[in-house]
ChimeraX commands (.cxc) that place a marker at each C-alpha (Angstrom):
marker #1 position 107.97,47.68,147.34 radius 0.5
marker #1 position 107.08,45.18,149.69 radius 0.5
marker #1 position 107.67,46.01,153.67 radius 0.5
marker #1 position 110.87,45.11,154.18 radius 0.5
marker #1 position 110.31,43.67,157.92 radius 0.5
marker #1 position 113.32,42.24,160.20 radius 0.5
marker #1 position 113.01,39.61,162.73 radius 0.5
marker #1 position 115.61,39.23,165.76 radius 0.5
marker #1 position 113.86,36.11,167.67 radius 0.5
marker #1 position 115.40,33.00,168.89 radius 0.5
marker #1 position 112.02,31.17,169.90 radius 0.5
marker #1 position 112.74,29.47,166.31 radius 0.5
marker #1 position 108.86,27.75,166.54 radius 0.5
marker #1 position 107.64,31.43,167.41 radius 0.5
marker #1 position 110.50,33.00,164.29 radius 0.5
marker #1 position 108.78,31.15,161.84 radius 0.5
marker #1 position 104.94,31.28,162.75 radius 0.5
marker #1 position 105.59,34.91,162.14 radius 0.5
marker #1 position 108.11,34.60,158.86 radius 0.5
marker #1 position 104.98,32.44,157.72 radius 0.5
marker #1 position 102.21,34.74,158.75 radius 0.5
marker #1 position 103.79,38.18,157.38 radius 0.5
marker #1 position 105.00,36.24,154.37 radius 0.5
marker #1 position 101.47,35.73,154.06 radius 0.5
marker #1 position 100.04,39.71,153.87 radius 0.5
marker #1 position 102.96,39.95,151.28 radius 0.5
marker #1 position 105.35,41.33,153.50 radius 0.5
marker #1 position 109.77,40.52,153.15 radius 0.5
marker #1 position 111.42,38.98,156.27 radius 0.5
marker #1 position 114.12,38.05,157.10 radius 0.5
marker #1 position 114.94,36.64,160.29 radius 0.5
marker #1 position 117.94,36.46,162.58 radius 0.5
marker #1 position 118.28,34.41,166.03 radius 0.5
marker #1 position 120.44,35.65,167.63 radius 0.5
marker #1 position 121.31,39.76,169.22 radius 0.5
marker #1 position 125.01,40.38,167.49 radius 0.5
marker #1 position 123.95,38.82,164.09 radius 0.5
marker #1 position 120.50,40.65,164.76 radius 0.5
marker #1 position 122.57,44.17,165.22 radius 0.5
marker #1 position 124.71,43.34,162.47 radius 0.5
marker #1 position 121.88,43.03,159.69 radius 0.5
marker #1 position 120.51,46.13,160.55 radius 0.5
marker #1 position 123.30,47.94,160.59 radius 0.5
marker #1 position 124.31,46.69,157.13 radius 0.5
marker #1 position 121.50,45.92,155.41 radius 0.5
marker #1 position 118.57,48.07,156.69 radius 0.5
marker #1 position 114.90,47.49,156.85 radius 0.5
marker #1 position 111.22,49.42,157.07 radius 0.5
marker #1 position 110.38,47.70,160.18 radius 0.5
marker #1 position 112.21,45.99,162.94 radius 0.5
marker #1 position 110.56,43.21,165.17 radius 0.5
marker #1 position 112.71,42.45,168.37 radius 0.5
marker #1 position 112.20,39.83,171.44 radius 0.5
marker #1 position 113.79,41.71,174.43 radius 0.5
marker #1 position 115.59,38.83,175.58 radius 0.5
marker #1 position 117.86,37.42,173.24 radius 0.5
marker #1 position 121.84,35.56,173.25 radius 0.5
marker #1 position 125.15,37.46,172.65 radius 0.5
marker #1 position 123.26,40.95,172.85 radius 0.5
marker #1 position 119.69,42.03,174.36 radius 0.5
marker #1 position 117.12,43.54,171.80 radius 0.5
marker #1 position 117.23,46.20,174.59 radius 0.5
marker #1 position 121.36,47.40,173.51 radius 0.5
marker #1 position 120.10,46.43,169.96 radius 0.5
marker #1 position 117.51,49.14,169.87 radius 0.5
marker #1 position 120.18,51.44,171.87 radius 0.5
marker #1 position 122.76,50.82,169.38 radius 0.5
marker #1 position 120.55,51.38,166.73 radius 0.5
marker #1 position 119.28,55.28,167.98 radius 0.5
marker #1 position 122.89,55.72,168.29 radius 0.5
marker #1 position 123.93,55.51,165.54 radius 0.5
marker #1 position 121.12,58.09,163.84 radius 0.5
marker #1 position 118.99,55.05,163.09 radius 0.5
marker #1 position 115.58,56.16,162.98 radius 0.5
marker #1 position 114.04,52.47,161.58 radius 0.5
marker #1 position 110.55,51.78,163.07 radius 0.5
marker #1 position 110.95,49.28,165.78 radius 0.5
marker #1 position 108.66,46.97,168.14 radius 0.5
marker #1 position 109.68,45.18,170.41 radius 0.5
marker #1 position 108.04,41.71,171.66 radius 0.5
marker #1 position 108.13,41.25,175.87 radius 0.5
marker #1 position 107.25,38.11,177.99 radius 0.5
marker #1 position 103.54,38.64,179.54 radius 0.5
marker #1 position 104.02,40.85,182.91 radius 0.5
marker #1 position 107.02,41.92,182.45 radius 0.5
marker #1 position 106.46,45.84,182.33 radius 0.5
marker #1 position 110.28,46.46,182.95 radius 0.5
marker #1 position 111.07,45.07,179.61 radius 0.5
marker #1 position 108.76,47.42,178.34 radius 0.5
marker #1 position 109.57,50.61,179.69 radius 0.5
marker #1 position 113.26,49.61,179.52 radius 0.5
marker #1 position 112.33,49.35,175.16 radius 0.5
marker #1 position 110.52,52.18,175.04 radius 0.5
marker #1 position 113.81,54.06,176.92 radius 0.5
marker #1 position 116.06,52.64,174.30 radius 0.5
marker #1 position 113.92,53.95,171.73 radius 0.5
marker #1 position 111.37,51.26,170.65 radius 0.5
marker #1 position 108.51,52.53,168.84 radius 0.5
marker #1 position 105.48,49.69,170.72 radius 0.5
marker #1 position 105.74,46.86,172.19 radius 0.5
marker #1 position 103.65,43.64,171.64 radius 0.5
marker #1 position 103.43,41.02,174.99 radius 0.5
marker #1 position 103.41,37.57,174.16 radius 0.5
marker #1 position 101.42,35.38,173.54 radius 0.5
marker #1 position 99.70,37.37,170.81 radius 0.5
marker #1 position 97.43,37.22,168.32 radius 0.5
marker #1 position 98.77,37.54,164.32 radius 0.5
marker #1 position 96.11,40.24,163.50 radius 0.5
marker #1 position 97.43,42.32,166.33 radius 0.5
marker #1 position 100.78,42.00,164.83 radius 0.5
marker #1 position 99.47,42.96,161.31 radius 0.5
marker #1 position 97.83,45.67,162.16 radius 0.5
marker #1 position 101.03,47.21,164.92 radius 0.5
marker #1 position 103.12,47.20,162.15 radius 0.5
marker #1 position 101.06,48.53,159.91 radius 0.5
marker #1 position 100.70,51.98,162.18 radius 0.5
marker #1 position 104.16,51.86,162.12 radius 0.5
marker #1 position 105.32,51.69,158.99 radius 0.5
marker #1 position 102.44,54.25,158.20 radius 0.5
marker #1 position 104.81,57.10,160.20 radius 0.5
marker #1 position 107.35,56.49,157.77 radius 0.5
marker #1 position 107.22,59.50,154.90 radius 0.5
marker #1 position 106.46,57.92,151.64 radius 0.5
marker #1 position 108.18,58.96,149.15 radius 0.5
marker #1 position 106.01,57.32,145.89 radius 0.5
marker #1 position 102.57,58.66,145.13 radius 0.5
marker #1 position 99.14,57.47,146.81 radius 0.5
marker #1 position 98.10,56.27,143.03 radius 0.5
marker #1 position 100.41,55.76,140.34 radius 0.5
marker #1 position 99.74,55.30,136.55 radius 0.5
marker #1 position 101.49,53.22,134.09 radius 0.5
marker #1 position 100.07,52.41,131.29 radius 0.5
marker #1 position 96.33,52.25,130.75 radius 0.5
marker #1 position 96.66,51.09,134.80 radius 0.5
marker #1 position 96.49,52.79,138.11 radius 0.5
marker #1 position 98.00,51.38,141.12 radius 0.5
marker #1 position 96.09,52.56,144.52 radius 0.5
marker #1 position 99.47,52.04,146.89 radius 0.5
marker #1 position 96.91,53.02,150.08 radius 0.5
marker #1 position 94.14,50.49,149.06 radius 0.5
marker #1 position 96.73,48.02,147.54 radius 0.5
marker #1 position 94.54,47.39,144.37 radius 0.5
marker #1 position 95.26,47.68,140.40 radius 0.5
marker #1 position 92.75,49.26,138.09 radius 0.5
marker #1 position 92.36,48.99,134.19 radius 0.5
marker #1 position 90.14,52.04,133.08 radius 0.5
marker #1 position 88.41,51.39,136.53 radius 0.5
marker #1 position 87.94,48.31,136.49 radius 0.5
marker #1 position 90.18,46.11,139.18 radius 0.5
marker #1 position 92.69,43.57,138.88 radius 0.5
marker #1 position 92.23,40.77,141.53 radius 0.5
marker #1 position 96.18,40.26,142.49 radius 0.5
marker #1 position 96.39,37.77,145.71 radius 0.5
marker #1 position 99.21,39.61,148.00 radius 0.5
marker #1 position 102.42,37.95,146.73 radius 0.5
marker #1 position 102.01,39.16,143.17 radius 0.5
marker #1 position 100.41,42.59,143.94 radius 0.5
marker #1 position 103.86,42.86,145.89 radius 0.5
marker #1 position 106.36,41.72,142.53 radius 0.5
marker #1 position 103.89,44.26,140.91 radius 0.5
marker #1 position 104.46,46.97,143.47 radius 0.5
marker #1 position 108.44,45.95,143.12 radius 0.5
marker #1 position 108.86,45.84,139.54 radius 0.5
marker #1 position 106.80,49.16,139.44 radius 0.5
marker #1 position 109.33,50.91,141.33 radius 0.5
marker #1 position 112.29,50.00,138.75 radius 0.5
marker #1 position 110.14,50.68,135.84 radius 0.5
marker #1 position 112.59,50.58,132.94 radius 0.5
marker #1 position 115.65,48.62,134.80 radius 0.5
marker #1 position 116.17,44.86,134.55 radius 0.5
marker #1 position 115.87,43.06,138.37 radius 0.5
marker #1 position 117.18,39.76,138.54 radius 0.5
marker #1 position 115.62,36.56,140.06 radius 0.5
marker #1 position 118.31,37.04,143.32 radius 0.5
marker #1 position 116.96,40.57,143.59 radius 0.5
marker #1 position 112.90,39.77,143.49 radius 0.5
marker #1 position 113.40,36.56,145.36 radius 0.5
marker #1 position 115.02,39.10,148.12 radius 0.5
marker #1 position 112.83,41.33,148.00 radius 0.5
marker #1 position 109.45,39.53,148.48 radius 0.5
marker #1 position 110.38,36.51,150.68 radius 0.5
marker #1 position 113.62,38.28,152.77 radius 0.5
marker #1 position 117.48,38.15,152.49 radius 0.5
marker #1 position 118.56,34.38,152.53 radius 0.5
marker #1 position 115.06,32.76,152.26 radius 0.5
marker #1 position 115.03,29.64,150.98 radius 0.5
marker #1 position 113.13,29.73,147.75 radius 0.5
marker #1 position 112.96,27.39,145.07 radius 0.5
marker #1 position 115.02,29.35,141.57 radius 0.5
marker #1 position 111.82,28.28,140.00 radius 0.5
marker #1 position 109.22,30.43,142.37 radius 0.5
marker #1 position 109.90,33.93,140.65 radius 0.5
marker #1 position 110.00,32.52,137.43 radius 0.5
marker #1 position 106.39,30.81,138.67 radius 0.5
marker #1 position 105.08,34.11,140.14 radius 0.5
marker #1 position 106.68,36.53,136.92 radius 0.5
marker #1 position 104.39,33.72,134.86 radius 0.5
marker #1 position 100.82,34.33,136.44 radius 0.5
marker #1 position 101.34,38.56,137.20 radius 0.5
marker #1 position 101.94,38.52,133.09 radius 0.5
marker #1 position 99.01,36.25,132.57 radius 0.5
marker #1 position 96.63,38.84,134.74 radius 0.5
marker #1 position 98.26,42.26,133.17 radius 0.5
marker #1 position 97.23,40.34,129.57 radius 0.5
marker #1 position 95.19,42.47,127.49 radius 0.5
marker #1 position 96.85,45.87,129.31 radius 0.5
marker #1 position 99.53,47.96,127.91 radius 0.5
marker #1 position 101.89,46.96,130.56 radius 0.5
marker #1 position 103.81,44.17,129.96 radius 0.5
marker #1 position 106.44,41.53,131.36 radius 0.5
marker #1 position 109.80,41.59,129.33 radius 0.5
marker #1 position 112.43,38.43,129.82 radius 0.5
marker #1 position 116.01,39.15,128.86 radius 0.5
marker #1 position 117.43,35.73,129.88 radius 0.5
marker #1 position 119.77,35.50,131.95 radius 0.5
marker #1 position 119.89,39.21,133.22 radius 0.5
marker #1 position 116.19,39.20,134.44 radius 0.5
marker #1 position 112.84,41.02,133.96 radius 0.5
marker #1 position 111.60,44.45,133.66 radius 0.5
marker #1 position 107.85,46.19,133.25 radius 0.5
marker #1 position 107.16,47.60,130.34 radius 0.5
marker #1 position 104.33,50.43,129.68 radius 0.5
marker #1 position 104.98,50.57,125.91 radius 0.5
marker #1 position 105.24,54.56,125.79 radius 0.5
marker #1 position 109.00,54.56,124.70 radius 0.5
marker link #1:1,2 radius 0.2
marker link #1:2,3 radius 0.2
marker link #1:3,4 radius 0.2
marker link #1:4,5 radius 0.2
marker link #1:5,6 radius 0.2
marker link #1:6,7 radius 0.2
marker link #1:7,8 radius 0.2
marker link #1:8,9 radius 0.2
marker link #1:9,10 radius 0.2
marker link #1:10,11 radius 0.2
marker link #1:11,12 radius 0.2
marker link #1:12,13 radius 0.2
marker link #1:13,14 radius 0.2
marker link #1:14,15 radius 0.2
marker link #1:15,16 radius 0.2
marker link #1:16,17 radius 0.2
marker link #1:17,18 radius 0.2
marker link #1:18,19 radius 0.2
marker link #1:19,20 radius 0.2
marker link #1:20,21 radius 0.2
marker link #1:21,22 radius 0.2
marker link #1:22,23 radius 0.2
marker link #1:23,24 radius 0.2
marker link #1:24,25 radius 0.2
marker link #1:25,26 radius 0.2
marker link #1:26,27 radius 0.2
marker link #1:27,28 radius 0.2
marker link #1:28,29 radius 0.2
marker link #1:29,30 radius 0.2
marker link #1:30,31 radius 0.2
marker link #1:31,32 radius 0.2
marker link #1:32,33 radius 0.2
marker link #1:33,34 radius 0.2
marker link #1:34,35 radius 0.2
marker link #1:35,36 radius 0.2
marker link #1:36,37 radius 0.2
marker link #1:37,38 radius 0.2
marker link #1:38,39 radius 0.2
marker link #1:39,40 radius 0.2
marker link #1:40,41 radius 0.2
marker link #1:41,42 radius 0.2
marker link #1:42,43 radius 0.2
marker link #1:43,44 radius 0.2
marker link #1:44,45 radius 0.2
marker link #1:45,46 radius 0.2
marker link #1:46,47 radius 0.2
marker link #1:47,48 radius 0.2
marker link #1:48,49 radius 0.2
marker link #1:49,50 radius 0.2
marker link #1:50,51 radius 0.2
marker link #1:51,52 radius 0.2
marker link #1:52,53 radius 0.2
marker link #1:53,54 radius 0.2
marker link #1:54,55 radius 0.2
marker link #1:55,56 radius 0.2
marker link #1:56,57 radius 0.2
marker link #1:57,58 radius 0.2
marker link #1:58,59 radius 0.2
marker link #1:59,60 radius 0.2
marker link #1:60,61 radius 0.2
marker link #1:61,62 radius 0.2
marker link #1:62,63 radius 0.2
marker link #1:63,64 radius 0.2
marker link #1:64,65 radius 0.2
marker link #1:65,66 radius 0.2
marker link #1:66,67 radius 0.2
marker link #1:67,68 radius 0.2
marker link #1:68,69 radius 0.2
marker link #1:69,70 radius 0.2
marker link #1:70,71 radius 0.2
marker link #1:71,72 radius 0.2
marker link #1:72,73 radius 0.2
marker link #1:73,74 radius 0.2
marker link #1:74,75 radius 0.2
marker link #1:75,76 radius 0.2
marker link #1:76,77 radius 0.2
marker link #1:77,78 radius 0.2
marker link #1:78,79 radius 0.2
marker link #1:79,80 radius 0.2
marker link #1:80,81 radius 0.2
marker link #1:81,82 radius 0.2
marker link #1:82,83 radius 0.2
marker link #1:83,84 radius 0.2
marker link #1:84,85 radius 0.2
marker link #1:85,86 radius 0.2
marker link #1:86,87 radius 0.2
marker link #1:87,88 radius 0.2
marker link #1:88,89 radius 0.2
marker link #1:89,90 radius 0.2
marker link #1:90,91 radius 0.2
marker link #1:91,92 radius 0.2
marker link #1:92,93 radius 0.2
marker link #1:93,94 radius 0.2
marker link #1:94,95 radius 0.2
marker link #1:95,96 radius 0.2
marker link #1:96,97 radius 0.2
marker link #1:97,98 radius 0.2
marker link #1:98,99 radius 0.2
marker link #1:99,100 radius 0.2
marker link #1:100,101 radius 0.2
marker link #1:101,102 radius 0.2
marker link #1:102,103 radius 0.2
marker link #1:103,104 radius 0.2
marker link #1:104,105 radius 0.2
marker link #1:105,106 radius 0.2
marker link #1:106,107 radius 0.2
marker link #1:107,108 radius 0.2
marker link #1:108,109 radius 0.2
marker link #1:109,110 radius 0.2
marker link #1:110,111 radius 0.2
marker link #1:111,112 radius 0.2
marker link #1:112,113 radius 0.2
marker link #1:113,114 radius 0.2
marker link #1:114,115 radius 0.2
marker link #1:115,116 radius 0.2
marker link #1:116,117 radius 0.2
marker link #1:117,118 radius 0.2
marker link #1:118,119 radius 0.2
marker link #1:119,120 radius 0.2
marker link #1:120,121 radius 0.2
marker link #1:121,122 radius 0.2
marker link #1:122,123 radius 0.2
marker link #1:123,124 radius 0.2
marker link #1:124,125 radius 0.2
marker link #1:125,126 radius 0.2
marker link #1:126,127 radius 0.2
marker link #1:127,128 radius 0.2
marker link #1:128,129 radius 0.2
marker link #1:129,130 radius 0.2
marker link #1:130,131 radius 0.2
marker link #1:131,132 radius 0.2
marker link #1:132,133 radius 0.2
marker link #1:133,134 radius 0.2
marker link #1:134,135 radius 0.2
marker link #1:135,136 radius 0.2
marker link #1:136,137 radius 0.2
marker link #1:137,138 radius 0.2
marker link #1:138,139 radius 0.2
marker link #1:139,140 radius 0.2
marker link #1:140,141 radius 0.2
marker link #1:141,142 radius 0.2
marker link #1:142,143 radius 0.2
marker link #1:143,144 radius 0.2
marker link #1:144,145 radius 0.2
marker link #1:145,146 radius 0.2
marker link #1:146,147 radius 0.2
marker link #1:147,148 radius 0.2
marker link #1:148,149 radius 0.2
marker link #1:149,150 radius 0.2
marker link #1:150,151 radius 0.2
marker link #1:151,152 radius 0.2
marker link #1:152,153 radius 0.2
marker link #1:153,154 radius 0.2
marker link #1:154,155 radius 0.2
marker link #1:155,156 radius 0.2
marker link #1:156,157 radius 0.2
marker link #1:157,158 radius 0.2
marker link #1:158,159 radius 0.2
marker link #1:159,160 radius 0.2
marker link #1:160,161 radius 0.2
marker link #1:161,162 radius 0.2
marker link #1:162,163 radius 0.2
marker link #1:163,164 radius 0.2
marker link #1:164,165 radius 0.2
marker link #1:165,166 radius 0.2
marker link #1:166,167 radius 0.2
marker link #1:167,168 radius 0.2
marker link #1:168,169 radius 0.2
marker link #1:169,170 radius 0.2
marker link #1:170,171 radius 0.2
marker link #1:171,172 radius 0.2
marker link #1:172,173 radius 0.2
marker link #1:173,174 radius 0.2
marker link #1:174,175 radius 0.2
marker link #1:175,176 radius 0.2
marker link #1:176,177 radius 0.2
marker link #1:177,178 radius 0.2
marker link #1:178,179 radius 0.2
marker link #1:179,180 radius 0.2
marker link #1:180,181 radius 0.2
marker link #1:181,182 radius 0.2
marker link #1:182,183 radius 0.2
marker link #1:183,184 radius 0.2
marker link #1:184,185 radius 0.2
marker link #1:185,186 radius 0.2
marker link #1:186,187 radius 0.2
marker link #1:187,188 radius 0.2
marker link #1:188,189 radius 0.2
marker link #1:189,190 radius 0.2
marker link #1:190,191 radius 0.2
marker link #1:191,192 radius 0.2
marker link #1:192,193 radius 0.2
marker link #1:193,194 radius 0.2
marker link #1:194,195 radius 0.2
marker link #1:195,196 radius 0.2
marker link #1:196,197 radius 0.2
marker link #1:197,198 radius 0.2
marker link #1:198,199 radius 0.2
marker link #1:199,200 radius 0.2
marker link #1:200,201 radius 0.2
marker link #1:201,202 radius 0.2
marker link #1:202,203 radius 0.2
marker link #1:203,204 radius 0.2
marker link #1:204,205 radius 0.2
marker link #1:205,206 radius 0.2
marker link #1:206,207 radius 0.2
marker link #1:207,208 radius 0.2
marker link #1:208,209 radius 0.2
marker link #1:209,210 radius 0.2
marker link #1:210,211 radius 0.2
marker link #1:211,212 radius 0.2
marker link #1:212,213 radius 0.2
marker link #1:213,214 radius 0.2
marker link #1:214,215 radius 0.2
marker link #1:215,216 radius 0.2
marker link #1:216,217 radius 0.2
marker link #1:217,218 radius 0.2
marker link #1:218,219 radius 0.2
marker link #1:219,220 radius 0.2
marker link #1:220,221 radius 0.2
marker link #1:221,222 radius 0.2
marker link #1:222,223 radius 0.2
marker link #1:223,224 radius 0.2
marker link #1:224,225 radius 0.2
view
């Protein structure tokens, strides 16, 4: 499934830039702009990796990390610090952060740090999975039919991976939107339908289809039953 990133950053311009860049790379992003709401979100909703600014209103990033670790949550954490603030980096790492990134930074470096952090988590799904006449390679992020690569943009690939993980179950639009774009993201109702339609066209000629149950959702079907 798409990697879910929780971004806790009160600089809205920076946060918007990070959100857009990550979503373009196929990540699902949840953004919180103050410490307490970010801490509560991590406590109740969780994520695959958290990106947390050090200086936040209502509750500092260091306090969020300490609270996270105190309750036994091992979610990887990347802290964002102001240039030259060695004390912030040391405090963050001592509190339990896994890595840090100094502002300003290049988005390519952020992507690399996130890839490294998510690789540390145990992977429950196999590296390669067969469904019908398709093979999905999770490590290479590629989909094949009998050795032929099916070219999918990142968002369509993320949708396929999510439907594959839920194969045989109906998934409603809201859950798809939350998974692909982040909880509470402002996604047009037609965006999921359009994405489903594009992926469905790419799967034509394979044994795998996307079934629609009106009012209930979508399901990946490999035709085995």
